[in-house]
C-alpha positions in Angstrom: 162.2 93.0 -46.4 162.6 97.0 -46.8 163.9 98.8 -42.9 162.3 102.0 -42.7 164.9 104.9 -39.9 162.5 106.3 -37.5 163.5 109.5 -39.3 162.1 109.2 -42.8 159.0 107.5 -41.5 156.0 110.3 -42.4 153.7 110.3 -39.3 156.6 110.5 -37.5 157.3 113.9 -35.2 160.3 116.0 -35.7 162.3 115.2 -32.6 163.2 118.2 -29.9 167.3 118.4 -32.0 166.0 117.8 -34.5 162.9 121.2 -35.0 165.6 122.9 -33.0 168.8 122.9 -35.6 166.0 123.2 -38.2 165.3 127.1 -36.8 168.6 127.8 -35.9 169.4 127.0 -39.7 166.3 129.2 -41.1 166.9 131.3 -38.4 170.5 132.0 -39.7 169.4 131.8 -43.1 166.6 134.6 -42.6 169.7 136.9 -41.2 172.0 136.4 -44.3 174.2 134.9 -41.5 177.5 131.8 -42.5 177.8 129.3 -40.3 181.3 131.4 -39.1 179.2 134.6 -37.9 176.6 132.8 -35.8 179.5 130.5 -34.0 181.4 134.6 -33.1 177.5 136.3 -31.9 177.9 133.1 -30.2 181.3 132.8 -28.6 181.2 129.3 -29.8 183.6 126.8 -32.2 182.4 127.6 -36.1 182.3 123.6 -36.1 179.9 122.8 -33.5 177.6 124.6 -34.7 177.6 122.5 -38.1 176.9 119.9 -35.7 174.3 121.1 -33.7 171.6 122.3 -37.3 173.1 118.6 -38.7 171.0 117.4 -35.3 174.6 114.7 -34.3 174.6 116.6 -31.7 172.8 117.4 -28.1 173.3 121.0 -26.8 173.5 122.1 -23.5 171.3 125.1 -22.2 173.7 127.6 -21.8 174.4 126.9 -25.2 170.5 127.5 -26.1 171.1 130.7 -24.5 174.0 131.6 -26.2 172.6 131.0 -29.5 169.0 132.3 -29.0 171.0 135.4 -27.9 173.1 136.0 -30.5 170.2 135.3 -32.8 168.0 137.6 -31.0 165.0 135.8 -30.5 163.4 134.7 -27.0 164.2 130.1 -26.2 161.2 129.0 -27.1 161.4 130.3 -30.6 164.8 127.8 -30.8 161.8 124.7 -31.1 159.1 126.1 -33.2 157.9 124.3 -36.3 
């Protein structure tokens, strides 16, 4: 018997947390920034950025705003597929 984790099902949409994580990684990489660079620009800890990019942790609205500001994008851009 095979048990599927909901993240592995191809028909399932990504959660907001997963979309956010993917976009932050993409935007950070486009800028050639390390997680340390983004953390410094956003005023957050580098290990926190890692947990956010791995979708391991929920993120508060204030920190979403800090990351958007650091990346110079509107908040909605961080949830775009």
